[in-house]
N, C-alpha and C positions, 0 to 999 in steps of 0.2 A: 479539731481546730488546728490551724496552722498560723505561722508568724504573721502572715499578711492580714489575717483577721484581727490580730492584736494591734497591728499598726493602724488598721482602719478604725478600730475602736478609739485609739488615742487621737487620731486625726479628727474624729467627730466629737471629741469630749466637750467642746465648748457649747454644743447644741443640746447636751443632756440637761434635763430639767433639774437634776440634783446639783448642778454646778452653779455656784453663786455668780451672777453676772459681773460682780465687782472683780472677781478673780481674772476674768478675761481682760477687764480694763487695766488691772495691774500688769498683766503680761504685755499688753499693748504699750502702756506708758513706759515700762522699763526696757522695752526693746527699741524705743525711739531715742536716738542720740541727742535730740533737741529737747527732750522732756526735762522737767525741773523737779526738785524735791517737793516743791509746793503742790504740784499736780498730784504727786504720789500721796502725800499725807491728806490732801482734801478728798481724794478718792477713798482711801482707807477709812477716813472719818465718816464717810457716807454710810458705811456698814458698821453699826455700833458693835455688833458681836465680834467681827473681825478686828476692829480697833482695840477692843478690850483684850483680845488674844495677843495681838502684837505688843501692846503695852506690858502685859504680863510677861511675855517672853523677854522684852527689853529689860525688865526688872529682875530677870533671872540672876541668881548669884554669880553665874558664870560671867555675865557681862559687867559685874562690879558696880552696878548702878541700882541696887535693890532699894525700892521705895522712892527713888528720886525722879523716875519718869512717870508723869501723870497724864500726858497727852501725846499725840502723834508728833507734833512739832518738836517737843522736847526729845522724843525718841530719835528723830532725825538729827537733832543737834548733838546729842550724846554719842550716837552710834554711827551716824553717817548714812548717806543715801544708799550705798551698796548693801550695808547690813540690813537696813530697814526693808529694802526691796526684797532681799532673800528671805527675811523673816516673814514678810507679808505673804510671799508666795508659799512658803512652808506652812504658815497657819491657814492660808486659803485652801491648800491641799488637805490639811488636817480636817477642816470643816467640810470639805467636799466629800470625803470618804467616811467621816466619823459616823458611827451608829451607836447612839447612847445605850441602846438596849443590848448591845453585844459586848460583853466584857473581853472577849478574845481580841477584838480590834483595839480596845483601849490598852490592853496589855501589850499589844503589838507596838502601839505608839510609845509606851513606856520603854520598850526595847530600843526604839529609835532614839529616844531622848538619852538613854544610857550610853549608846554608841556615840551620840553627838558630844556628850559631856566628856567621855573618855578621849575622843579625838581632839577636843579642844585642850584638854589637860596635857596630852602628849605633845601637841603642837607648841604649847607654852614651854614645855620642858626642853624641847629640842631646838626651838626658834628657827626651824627650817621652813615652817609653814605658818601662814597667818592663822591664829587660833580661832578667830571668829568665822573665817571661811571653813575651817575644818569642822567646827561645831555645826554650821549650817549644812555642810555636806552630809554629816552624820544624821541630821534630822530627815533628810530626803533620800538616804542611800537605798532604802528598801521600798521606794514608791512603786516599783514594779510589782511587788507582792500585793499592794492594794489594788492595782489594776486587775490582777488575777482574781482577787476576792470579788471584784465587781463583775467579772466575766463569768465566774462559776464558784460562788461562795462556798457551797457545801463540799464540792469535790476538792477545792483547794485546801480548805481547812482540814480535810481528812489526811492530807500528806504532810502537814506540819510536824516538825519534830523528828523527821527522818533524815539520816545522814546523807542520803542520796537525793535530797530535795531538788537540786538543780536538774538532775537527770529526769526526775519525775515531772517537773515543770515542763521540760522540753517535750516529754511524751504527751502531755495534755494540751499544751498551748503552742508548741512549735518553737519555743524560745524560753530562755530562763528569765527570772525576774530582774537580773542585773541589766540585761539587754533591753527589756521592755521599759525599765525605769529610765534608761538613758534616752530612749525615744521620747518619753514624756518630757524629760528635762530639755531636750532639744526643742520640742514644741513650745515649751514655756520660755524659750530663749534665755535659759540660765547660762551663766558663764561656762566656758569650755572646761575649766578645772572641775566644776561640779558635775558636768555631763560625764567626763571621763572617770571621775571618782565613782560615780554610780555604776558605770559600765564595767569597771575593772576591779571592784572591791573584793571579788572572789578570785581573781587571777591577776594580782598586782604586777607580776613579772611580765605580763603582756602589754602593760601601759608604756608607750614610748614617749608620751608627753605628760607633764605634771606628775611624774613618778613619785615625788615626795608626798604630795597630799593623798594620792592613791594608796601609798604604803601606810600612811597614818590611819586612813579609814579602814584598810584591811586588817591591820593589827588591832584596831579598836573593836571591830566586830568580833574577832576571835577572843579578845580579852573579856568582852562582855559575857560571852558564854562561860569563860573560866571563872569570872568573879561572881556572876549571878545567873546560873543556868536556869533556863525556862524553855517551854515548848517553842516560843517564838524565836529563839536563838538559832542561827544557821551558820555561825562562823566556825567551820571545821579547821582545826590547827593543821598546817602543812609545813613542808620545808620552806616555803615562801616566808612564813611568819618567823621562823628561826633566823632567816637571812635579814628580815626587816629589823629584828631586835638589834642585830649587829650594825646595820646601816644607820639606825637612829641612836646607837650607843645607849640603849635602854638597859639598865641593870636591874637585878632583882629588887634592889632597894627602891629604884624608881617605880617599878610596878607595884610594890607594896604601898608606896605613897599615893599613887594614882587610885588604887583600890580603896584606900581609906577616905580619900576625898570624894570618891563616887558614893560611898556609903552615906556620907553627909548629905549629898545631893539627892539621895533617894526620897527623902521626905518632900523636897520641893517637886520632884518628878511626880510623885503620887498626888500631891496637892494640885499641881497644874492639870493633871489628867483626871482629877476627881475620882481617884481609885480608892481613897480611904473611906 
């Protein structure tokens, strides 16, 4: 397989029977500058399962509205159009690829949630990046890996947990998951900062735009592996990460505090993904 086949798969994604029709509608509405929040929450509400997922995410302790959001209109009011748009796309993607019978994919989503939470906490502590945007970038940072799962599930699962994962991905698919994920983000018409975060989260020094959020996401992935190592983790620590710690002025005390907060969030992560 080569990269052009991966791009063709992504281009044809809206025609796949496993893709909820409402997800395409969300992408269309959110890419229309004349659309309104009302159009978005009416469309989300049309799909009850998606609506429930969005509301649960809006009630995540990270967003500080636990238990207060009971419907999509409230979610828009509390979190704003941009956040709800990105949450809706994230949850739509989650539903699109989720296989209840396969615990590996659910553990993979737990990894994404951990990276998202870590990114949000770091963004809060540094105030250089919007914490909600960092959180949502974390949720979607590894979407390329789900594309690879869809293209060749068994072959891709066999290379998980290897330190040369990116090289093996390129050997199988003609590109790595960061690049494939950025192509999907472009197709979904997500904000450029999300697209670039996904593309460069394994090589933050290569990002010439939105370097701050790319750096936050990159260090969050590496810290996820340090705090809670599992086969789904692929954040290899490099000299880039040492430089990011200095750039963001993150001390060992800051990292200890973030790890403690992440431990508290683990219960919510497992509940959200039905892992318990």
